[in-house]
GULOPA-459532 format. One record per atom (N, C-alpha, C): residue in three letters; x, y, z. Coordinates in steps of 0.001 Angstrom, whole numbers, plus 500000, padded with zeros to 6 digits. Each point is the difference from the previous one (the first is absolute). Layout:
N
ALAXYZ ...
This chain:
347
MET650633580310888953 MET498256500216499701 MET500194498777498884 ASN500481499985498742 ASN499889499079498913 ASN499253498201501041 THR501539499675500820 THR500293498391500917 THR498561500312501004 LEU498915501033500768 LEU499125499573500209 LEU499096499993499543 LYS499706500854498490 LYS499092499486499203 LYS499947498733499562 LYS501226499261499973 LYS500301498598499484 LYS499205499254500879 LEU500369500348501478 LEU499619498861501491 LEU498503500145500271 LEU499454501325499631 LEU497960500098499754 LEU499959499663499221 ALA500537499012498813 ALA499375498718498855 ALA499980499005500423 VAL501211499991500373 VAL499786498468500773 VAL499853499983501166 LEU499779500486500937 LEU498085500248500870 LEU498818499423499692 ALA499767501057498594 ALA498957500579499058 ALA499905498053500030 ALA500971499416499178 ALA499722499093499283 ALA499687498308500350 VAL500910500397500967 VAL499834498777501776 VAL497984500321500353 ALA500060500919499886 ALA498801500062500299 ALA498451499109499231 LEU500623501241499153 LEU499539498807498461 LEU500062498371499769 LEU500782499739500381 LEU500439497987499812 LEU498708499958501171 CYS500293500710501640 CYS499749498741500752 CYS497855500142500087 ALA499693500965498956 ALA498971500223499964 ALA498778499196499260 CYS501657499982498669 CYS499103498349499386 CYS500307498752499770 THR500730499914501625 THR500109498655500340 THR498929499937500348 ALA499190500870500855 ALA499168499827500704 ALA498345499747499417 CYS500280500004498615 CYS499236499553499752 CYS499876498718499282 GLY500980499453500226 GLY499651498432499628 GLY500619499859498642 ALA500101498766499657 ALA501048499257498722 ALA498917500729498741 GLY498754500465499398 GLY499269500433499080 GLY501291501110499664 ASN500308500840500820 ASN500719501046499496 ASN502049499638500160 ALA500281499062499314 ALA501206499580500576 ALA500441501099498151 SER499402500112499483 SER501235501039498834 SER500168501446500439 ALA498916500480501008 ALA500299501127500808 ALA501737499935500826 ASP499501498549500866 ASP500936499784501345 ASP501163499744499251 SER500421499629498478 SER501232499818499063 SER500493502008499699 ALA499193500485499857 ALA500335501855498874 ALA500154499579501146 ALA499683500537501073 ALA500365500730501488 ALA500912499751500152 ALA500304498535500274 ALA501688499630500721 ALA500794500880499087 GLU499856499871499111 GLU500748500872498644 GLU500706500511499900 THR498142501056500654 THR500340501352500133 THR501847500701501232 ALA499723499278500882 ALA499347499872501877 ALA502037499911499459 ALA499712498783499590 ALA502110499647499608 ALA500819501243499345 SER499357500279498384 SER500994501567499683 SER499457501182500832 ALA499339499951500702 ALA500559501289500236 ALA500718499784501594 ALA499858498954500380 ALA500930499112501317 ALA501465500389498805 SER500028499570499078 SER501384499655499800 SER500797501645499362 GLU499004501416500162 GLU500327500897498988 GLU500372501252501674 ALA499391499333500733 ALA499923500528501307 ALA501350499871500691 ALA500844497795499792 ALA500976500352500834 ALA501172499611499210 SER499909500663499108 SER501116500608499038 SER499913501502499233 PRO499750501141500649 PRO499701501648499447 PRO501475500140499584 ALA500966499412500249 ALA501547500265499485 ALA500128499373498182 GLU499392498847499565 GLU500064499449499368 GLU499319500406498907 ASN499054501477500578 ASN499285500369498951 ASN500198501455499563 ALA500937500674500585 ALA500086501115500611 ALA500605501093498316 SER500678499249499010 SER500606500024498641 SER498909500472499281 THR498605498745500349 THR499023500194499013 THR499169501500500424 GLU500050500300501555 GLU499222500942500240 GLU500905501611500205 GLY501336499648499597 GLY500400501543499413 GLY500874499848500894 SER500378499569501064 SER500899500417501756 SER500841498947499676 TYR501233499858500929 TYR500923499384500362 TYR500541499432501695 LEU500530499235499997 LEU500553500075501258 LEU501179499061499826 VAL501064501232500550 VAL501670499988499823 VAL500892499395501145 GLY500552498826500691 GLY500625499544500667 GLY501523500489499504 VAL500490500863501639 VAL501676500191499676 VAL500265499958501494 VAL501234499076499476 VAL500342499145500952 VAL501884500807499862 GLN500260500271501279 GLN501495500664500411 GLN500065499754500560 LEU501866499450499288 LEU500950498821501707 LEU499868501333500238 VAL500625501368500498 VAL500245500493501055 VAL500082501077500114 GLN500025501332501881 GLN499278501185499193 GLN501441501250499146 HIS500328499911499459 HIS501272500802500268 HIS499744500877499298 GLU500609501164499089 GLU499806501082499141 GLU499916500047498259 ALA500633498875499874 ALA500077499577498624 ALA499220499220499752 LEU499255498975501018 LEU498909499103499850 LEU498638500886499917 ASP499893500683500570 ASP498970500775500326 ASP499918501028498933 ALA500987500504499603 ALA499352500819498668 ALA499663499391498804 ALA500530499111499822 ALA499416498594498911 ALA498712499385500375 THR499368500449501283 THR498969499407500445 THR499342501368499483 GLN499934501208500796 GLN499346500934499364 GLN500086501093498495 GLY500598499398498902 GLY500450500320498476 GLY498976499022499289 PHE500241498948501128 PHE498450498417499021 PHE498813500604499958 GLN499391500443501762 GLN499374500204500430 GLN499367502008498832 ASP500690499979499773 ASP499835502040499874 ASP499687499300497774 ALA500251499495499903 ALA500425499382497952 ALA498717499490500495 LEU498893498525500521 LEU499468499486499544 LEU498859501590500811 LYS499706500678500803 LYS498960500654500298 LYS499953501490499386 ASP501506499922498715 ASP499722501190499269 ASP499277498991498830 LYS499910499092499762 LYS499602499173498652 LYS498347499573500068 LEU499919499965501605 LEU498656498873499570 LEU499348500423501455 GLY500890501117500755 GLY498705500697500643 GLY499329498795501055 ASP499038501036500372 ASP499298499305501400 ASP499968498902499974 SER499855498594498450 SER499593498621499796 SER501118498998500965 VAL501600501084499729 VAL500869498849501300 VAL499781500562501330 THR499869498419500311 THR500483500101502148 THR501267499199499853 PHE500373500414501137 PHE501488499063500463 PHE499437499530501029 ASP500856498433500265 ASP500469499882500786 ASP501730499390500870 VAL500222501547500166 VAL501610500256500667 VAL499817498719500798 GLN501422498925500710 GLN500592499667500833 GLN501168499978499617 ASN501032500127501596 ASN501459500101500078 ASN500513498598500464 ALA500778499599499805 ALA500468498829500426 ALA500293499881501078 SER500999500809500448 SER500876501010500955 SER501115499113500272 GLY500705499876498468 GLY501311499375499657 GLY499951498655500111 ASP498905498968500013 ASP499273498580500738 ASP500104499450498336 SER500832499109499208 SER499203499515498760 SER498769499195500484 ALA500653498967501029 ALA498245499551500534 ALA499330500363499777 ASN499591501212500578 ASN498774501282500411 ASN500076499860498439 CYS500631500470498703 CYS499703500179498927 CYS498740498727499604 ALA500405498736499652 ALA499205499301500051 ALA498484499890500772 THR500399500289501236 THR498617500000500002 THR498736501220499842 ILE500353501102500027 ILE499466501450499709 ILE499752499245498143 VAL500329499232499457 VAL499979499781498586 VAL498864498686499416 ASN500216499019500835 ASN498638499320500455 ASN498838501177500531 GLY500144500500500854 GLY499094501210500386 GLY498729500559498888 PHE501714500155498792 PHE498913500612498817 PHE499361499585499738 LEU500175498679499352 LEU499720499218499429 LEU498444499654500475 SER499728499622501131 SER499045500030500604 SER498604500933499769 SER501089501022500026 SER499152501355500099 SER499779500256498074 GLY500199498863498832 GLY499841500801498687 GLY500872500997499993 VAL501064500586500267 VAL500037500612499356 VAL500409499643498291 ASN499587501806499200 ASN500647499223498684 ASN501322500265499386 LEU501104500914501232 LEU501116499384499334 LEU500550500488500640 ILE501561499680500943 ILE501153499827500626 ILE501100501154499950 MET500402501176501018 MET500769500145499093 MET500961499896501129 ALA501468498880500130 ALA500767500009500536 ALA501560500652500286 ASN500464501124501317 ASN500708500840499556 ASN501642498979500588 ALA500052499937499759 ALA501620499308500223 ALA500132499020499808 THR501170499162499772 THR500050498463499531 THR499282499092501041 PRO500348499739501635 PRO499238499110500101 PRO498360500211500018 ALA499357501109499983 ALA498385500267499829 ALA499817499609498065 LEU500926499975499143 LEU499423499683498741 LEU500624498032500020 GLN500644499726501083 GLN500593498652499763 GLN498240499395500764 ALA500013500158500710 ALA498777499601501306 ALA498925500559498834 ALA499308500221499397 ALA499065500710499058 ALA499552498808499053 SER501413500129499081 SER500100498715498873 SER499910498655500315 ALA500402499825501336 ALA500221498551500553 ALA498538499830500200 ALA498768500935500794 ALA498406499978500411 ALA498850499675499200 THR500401500929498405 THR499132499500498597 THR500767500343498779 ALA499379499297498914 ALA499442500313498830 ALA499626499737499511 GLU499640500990500659 GLU498421500385498716 GLU499746501576500999 ILE500288500929499784 ILE499803501378500955 ILE500952500745499669 PRO499949501077499403 PRO501032500825499348 PRO501499500413501484 ILE501074499959499163 ILE500840500698500902 ILE501245500497499599 LEU499331501336500970 LEU501724501095499330 LEU500988499389501426 GLY500592500423499747 GLY501385500680501010 GLY500584500787499842 THR500775500851500382 THR500196500908500058 THR501598499941501558 SER500903501219499440 SER501371499329501132 SER500260498919500426 VAL499334499625498381 VAL501128498979499630 VAL501592499593498900 THR500900499796500671 THR501046499687499088 THR500449499919498736 ASP499399498431500752 ASP501063498690498158 ASP498541499560500380 TYR499241499537498840 TYR498553499174500274 TYR500151499182499440 ALA501320499067499159 ALA500598498674500152 ALA500726499910501464 THR500759500307500124 THR500386499716501417 THR498645499392500980 ALA499146500901500020 ALA498427499989501133 ALA499454498848499841 LEU500159499671498656 LEU498442499150499612 LEU501298498196499343 GLU501199500494499813 GLU500593498487499773 GLU499693499930498780 ILE500544501009499251 ILE499042500078498563 ILE502098499919498692 SER499696498849499546 SER501589499892499416 SER499984500025498811 ASP499005500608498744 ASP500226500746498797 ASP499332500975499945 TRP500643501128500864 TRP499393500928500133 TRP499826500771498917 ASN499130501266499738 ASN499813500187498436 ASN499128501846500239 GLY499840499706501258 GLY499538501953500523 GLY498097499470500022 THR499967499117500189 THR498347499572499927 THR500184498870501182 VAL498996500165500747 VAL499414498735501067 VAL499481498663498973 GLY499186500443499710 GLY498755498829498500 GLY499235499645501264 THR499586500460501654 THR499341499012500748 THR499098500983500373 ASN499070500382500708 ASN499007501017500749 ASN500983501023500244 VAL501619500151500358 VAL500754500632500670 VAL500331501264498883 SER500201501144500324 SER500458501437499467 SER500887500846500447 GLY500006501041499999 GLY500735501024501080 GLY500996501234499601 THR500489499663500834 THR501231501506499520 THR501045499663501196 SER501499499883499565 SER501408500413500567 SER500100501434500107 ASP500376499597501018 ASP501005500580501098 ASP501331500401499921 LEU500438499371499220 LEU501749499571499376 LEU500754500976499464 ALA500854501064500294 ALA500223501312500028 ALA501608498516499204 PRO500023500818498856 PRO501461499500499415 PRO501511499865500158 LEU500179498359500402 LEU500807500293500829 LEU501080499491500107 ASP500546500953498447 ASP501085500068499494 ASP500582501126500114 GLN498560500884500381 GLN500484502148499937 GLN500264499763501244 GLN499402499184500659 GLN500383500374501808 GLN501600499611500314 ALA500078498880499568 ALA501685499521500272 ALA500934501476499075 ALA499731500248498653 ALA500410501239499878 ALA500426501310500662 MET499021499906501228 MET499220500867500855 MET500614499972501171 ILE500381499179500035 ILE500666499109501127 ILE501822500668499698 LYS500977499884499296 LYS500609500082498921 LYS500393501379500185 GLU498948500915499378 GLU499957501557499322 GLU500555500882502188 LEU499298499031500791 LEU499789500550501349 LEU501381499603500905 PHE500106499535499767 PHE501478498510500643 PHE500189499932499252 PRO501417500560498911 PRO500756498913498957 PRO501273499812500834 ASP500240500421501003 ASP501196499246500974 ASP500053499124500829 ALA498950499423500199 ALA499777498683500717 ALA499750499212499348 LYS500147499011501065 LYS500556498289499591 LYS498995499169500146 LYS499740499849501365 LYS498652499213500054 LYS498257501010500695 VAL499179498994499394 VAL498681499988499525 VAL499282499065500667 GLY499700500143500691 GLY499215498835501504 GLY498592500496498976 LEU498782498930499853 LEU498876499592499254 LEU499101499373501830 LEU499331500729500265 LEU499253499953501700 LEU498211499726499431 TYR499420498867500282 TYR498904500105499402 TYR499279498736500713 CYS498995499742499889 CYS499277498982501025 CYS499715498745498917 SER501006498742500548 SER499704499048498997 SER499061498923500348 ALA499149500914500302 ALA497932499158500129 ALA499385500939499057 GLU500782500451498987 GLU499038501015498992 GLU500545499191498254 PRO499702499432499497 PRO500303500221498927 PRO500656501092498533 ASN499081500231500354 ASN500246501647499026 ASN501144500215500644 SER500609500235501132 SER501292500951500626 SER501182498909499787 VAL499682498818500185 VAL500987499020499347 VAL499954499993498136 TYR499233499948499504 TYR500342500458498260 TYR500584501022499832 GLN499403501772500787 GLN501446500967499597 GLN501405499703500336 CYS500148499551501085 CYS500938499733500134 CYS501278498879499278 ASP499449499518499652 ASP500322499356499142 ASP500668500287498455 VAL498848501293499685 VAL499813500350499454 VAL501391501358499540 ILE500482500681501044 ILE500115501199500809 ILE501522499300499699 GLU500297498866500766 GLU500978499746500329 GLU501144500401498538 GLY499259498884498887 GLY500814499622499185 GLY500482501888498806 TYR499290500891500878 TYR500251501555499422 TYR500954500675500224 LEU500017499476501878 LEU501314500322500682 LEU500538499798500046 THR500697498090499888 THR500834499458499760 THR500760500793498484 ASP499667499750498908 ASP499900501701498846 ASP500307500459500508 GLU499948500575500797 GLU500484501450500442 GLU501481500061501134 GLY500110499134500008 GLY501147499331500705 GLY500150499821501440 TYR498858500209500249 TYR499725500011501872 TYR500056498329500540 GLU500534500010501215 GLU499569498287500636 GLU499088500320500412 VAL499184499354499734 VAL498130499568500695 VAL500144499427500611 SER499495500117501397 SER499078498938501000 SER498970499790500313 ARG498973499127500185 ARG498836500705500656 ARG499973499387501831 PHE498472500851500648 PHE499950499280500658 PHE498304500007500432 THR499667499499500414 THR498455499223499705 THR499542500447501822 PHE498987500736500430 PHE498951499343500971 PHE499254499167499371 THR499555499136501169 THR498557499195499777 THR498467500947500330 ASP500190500703501138 ASP498993500821499709 ASP500035500791501340 THR499404501040500628 THR500272500804500439 THR500979499770500924 ASN499714498886501076 ASN500658500138500722 ASN501265499901500587 ASP501073499543498116 ASP501322500013499745 ASP500869500966499257 VAL498894501845500324 VAL500200500621498335 VAL501229500844500896 THR499950500961501367 THR500956500141500559 THR501754498924499983 SER499755499308500678 SER501497499318499806 SER500261499343499454 VAL499571500212498547 VAL500312499445498638 VAL500206501637499020 THR500063500783499961 THR499466501138499707 THR501907500437500668 GLN500225499687501086 GLN500651500800501175 GLN501386498575499022 THR499757498645500146 THR501501499471499256 THR500155500315498280 ALA498545500894499266 ALA500225500444498056 ALA500748501167500225 CYS500178501383501622 CYS500749501172500142 CYS501478499190499827 ASP500100498811501290 ASP501392499869500152 ASP500673499641498824 ASN499557499285498732 ASN500493499645498824 ASN499554500550498781 SER499661501167500644 SER500156500321498650 SER500421501601499659 GLU499670500622499015 GLU500355501720499930 GLU498625500360499604 VAL498844499567498842 VAL499203500652500055 VAL499136498926499871 ILE498434499807500175 ILE498870499206500349 ILE499306500184498943 TYR499232498896499297 TYR499095500299499138 TYR498962499194500275 ILE499074500994499782 ILE498569499488501206 ILE498638499330498369 PRO499527499069499543 PRO499098499613499073 PRO499065500530500149 THR498566500658499567 THR498712499386500003 THR499607498735500824 ASP500049500690501502 ASP500254498234500923 ASP498297501127501013 ASN499290498960500577 ASN498594500719500215 ASN500380499730501709 THR501206498587500786 THR500621500064501122 THR500427501563500302 ALA501163499774499093 ALA500792501473500563 ALA499254501244499577 ALA498806500254499653 ALA499207501532499946 ALA499611499571501067 ASN499490499459500632 ASN499757499619501291 ASN500734500493501236 ASN501041500080499518 ASN501048500052500957 ASN501225500767500298 THR499451501485498856 THR501053500636499762 THR500764501079501375 GLU499291499859501111 GLU500488501328500839 GLU500629498729500573 ALA499927498556499933 ALA501241498831500736 ALA500763500011499579 ILE499814500025498404 ILE501576500112498940 ILE500454501613500261 ALA499182500558500081 ALA500224501886500343 ALA501490499636501150 ASN499624498990501441 ASN500580500190501145 ASN501040499961499802 VAL500475498901498427 VAL500657499030500072 VAL501565500736499938 VAL499847500720498077 VAL500453500247498588 VAL500582501224500765 LEU498923500953500154 LEU500453501567500276 LEU501031499993501218 PRO499894499034500778 PRO501392500445501158 PRO500774499167499366 ALA500059499264499824 ALA501095499049498714 ALA500752501055499099 GLY499565500594498755 GLY500302501302499702 GLY500246499338498942 VAL499295499167499472 VAL499171499041498392 VAL499052500168499814 PRO499916501065498423 PRO499501500216499247 PRO499046498863499428 VAL498574500073499924 VAL499204499031499111 VAL498995500646498604 VAL500829499652498813 VAL498855500232498913 VAL498793498507500402 ALA499214500192499958 ALA498257499224499893 ALA499969500429498560 GLY498660498549500208 GLY499333499835498714 GLY498662500787499565 GLU499810500427501291 GLU498636500903500145 GLU500077501084500798 GLU498796500820499666 GLU499989501564500485 GLU500568500144501915 GLY498198498671500298 GLY499902500291501147 GLY500548499744501168 ILE501030498385499463 ILE501273499615500115 ILE500999501236500470 CYS500173500237498895 CYS501253501360500250 CYS499882501189500537 ALA498317500214500380 ALA499509501131501019 ALA500334499941501150 GLY500592498460500395 GLY499546499278501614 GLY501330500130500511 CYS501123499459499205 CYS501419499688499530 CYS501199500010499001 GLY499441500467499049 GLY500695500289499134 GLY501111501136499857 VAL500475500112499004 VAL500360501359499359 VAL499131500011498596 ALA499868499043499229 ALA499806500538498376 ALA499296498763499295 THR499092500283499330 THR499352498560499140 THR499507500204498546 LEU499505499457499023 LEU499475500442498873 LEU498583499129500329 SER499682501232500039 SER498778499853500308 SER499005499684499207 ILE498340499649500500 ILE498723500160498799 ILE499141500634500768 SER499123499839499373 SER497808500736501293 SER499847498618500085 TYR499534499606500998 TYR499444498981500676 TYR498509500279499754 TYR499671500979500390 TYR499253500912499494 TYR499480499493498444 ASP500972501213499502 ASP499517499335498040 ASP500156498405499889 LEU500387499272500481 LEU499504499198499447 LEU498734498523500814 GLY499546500710500885 GLY498662499700500252 GLY499051500452499337 TYR500092500829499709 TYR499310500971499294 TYR499154499514498379 ALA501843499240499555 ALA500093499533498702 ALA498888498297499845 THR500363499294501545 THR499355498611500260 THR498599500539500271 GLY500240501580500744 GLY497480499627500171 GLY499707500313497929 GLU501114500583499006 GLU499911500438499048 GLU499069498436499293 MET501153498701500641 MET499868498903499469 MET498182499123500832 ALA500430500692500444 ALA498730499281500938 ALA498575500731499435 ALA500209501258499436 ALA498520500277499434 ALA499898499807498615 GLN500879499052499553 GLN499908499664498496 GLN499561499416500197 ILE500449498255501280 ILE499046499253499816 ILE498726499827500630 LEU499463501232501202 LEU498914499179500362 LEU499151501389498919 ALA500165500632499489 ALA498912500423499184 ALA500280500656498595 GLU500892499012499310 GLU500953499901498302 GLU499280498398500556 GLY500210499088500554 GLY500257499056499552 GLY501160499290499672 ALA501157501362500490 ALA501577498752499262 ALA499804499324500796 ASP501392498762499089 ASP500239498473500451 ASP501733501120500417 VAL499544498965501809 VAL501218500234500380 VAL500871499042499839 SER500020499156499179 SER501439498671499801 SER500175500095498838 THR499299501401498699 THR500864501054499116 THR500654500897500451 MET499698500371500980 MET501032501484500828 MET501490499765500428 PRO500604500751499266 PRO501042499614500240 PRO500364500907501174 VAL501497499501500824 VAL500254500666501256 VAL500293501376499427 GLN499425501372500845 GLN500989500830500091 GLN501395501062500957 PHE500240500294499063 PHE501401501267500707 PHE499669501094500447 ALA500931500763501214 ALA499288501383500196 ALA500981500637498536 ALA499025500973500067 ALA500323500823498467 ALA501517500885499800 ALA500320499899501588 ALA501422501252500130 ALA500390499705501856 VAL501225500457499352 VAL501012499707501571 VAL500407501471500309 THR500066500383501484 THR501063500829499335 THR501253499811501887 LYS500773500218499514 LYS501238500735501181 LYS499548500411501185 LYS499780499099500975 LYS500402501145501359 LYS500249499789500675 TYR500007501368501073 TYR501545499473501210 TYR499030500805501255 ASN500864499603501257 ASN499385500086501581 ASN501031501266500038 ALA499592500651500366 ALA501307501514500725 ALA500169499310500855 SER498755500092500596 SER500999500213501695 SER500704498279499839 ASN499920499202499891 ASN500994498964499622 ASN501165500314499266 ALA500121500349499323 ALA500917500542499008 ALA501148501169501024 GLN499269500850500547 GLN500464501040500695 GLN500918499063501043 THR498831499063500846 THR500856499504501220 THR501510498758499590 LEU500363499725498749 LEU500449498711499572 LEU501300500508499147 ASN499309501993499751 ASN501475500748499065 ASN499742499183498685 VAL498941499493499804 VAL499829499866498783 VAL499611501329499435 THR500837500311498293 THR499638501057498872 THR498810499197499080 ILE499514500232499811 ILE499375499583498901 ILE499571501378498514 PRO500076499165498931 PRO500256500712499312 PRO498979500632498973 GLU499834500998499476 GLU499025500214498958 GLU499497498789499711 GLY498543500880499871 GLY498934498443498620 GLY499228499978501213 TYR500455499705501765 TYR499123499191500555 TYR498495501453501257 GLU499224499493499346 GLU498908500595501062 GLU500441499345501801 ALA499313500658500779 ALA500149500054501168 ALA498653499928500427 ILE499994498253500758 ILE498427499680500531 ILE499350500981500536 GLY498716500310500212 GLY499661501107500284 GLY499963501085499641 GLY500806500542499214 GLY500242500852499791 GLY499171500670498985 
């Protein structure tokens, strides 16, 4: 409705300009005034989103790398938090990149053209695309494991210091290594299975390998580059491992059925970095709530949009709690005994 009013103002101003021009040179000052009015109205009509915050309404662009349970929950939590905080004053443009990093860049460029007030980037490639596209519009990431790795920050202190902040989905890797030791104390070989094209997966495996080595395990890495070689690489991992660890990896999360079709017949248990992967192909995980993570991101967004918080000074936040969970069906299939203190997924 506001845009329609502005367009009518433009037409009225242009009509006034034409009438004044017909009157001749003696009305030059009127011509000038009409031109200024038309220009001003046209400027407002052409960029309504730039004025959204002053009118008490906000347009938020959400770019999500791929559709799967964890990322979907984070996006839902983000939207719910902003609705709880800002009500109907916030409008969302939610776009899914279908697992293609190049699509993330295209989506973000569309947000810039639309004049969004804030961008929420769900997963590392989405965050990288948003950060590369704009240094002005506030960007909040979620489902991002390590911001220093994702944004190539060498002197990380917990705050990005630019127009970027957000939340991390990193569960404590030392506790994940301890979980593997608790569940499989007699195993000797642990395989790390992940997508080599995902920087945060590489980071997690770099860190957990040190902890697993300290626990006395022989650690090997098995990496796929995309969905096309998930099955073959998983088979190789099974052939050379007694236990497999999969970090919070988007490609793995989108291919849990293919992984399960290999690991379960092979009798090799998977410990996963997040609940969605565990529900699909694992036996146990140290889980965070992606909904809660997204909700916390939405609360940060509300502070930026409605309270004027400076995103450059906002530290990256982490999940408030982690929970030991297990996949009862897969544990039974693989004869894995789950000790007390674990919560059944979906139970």
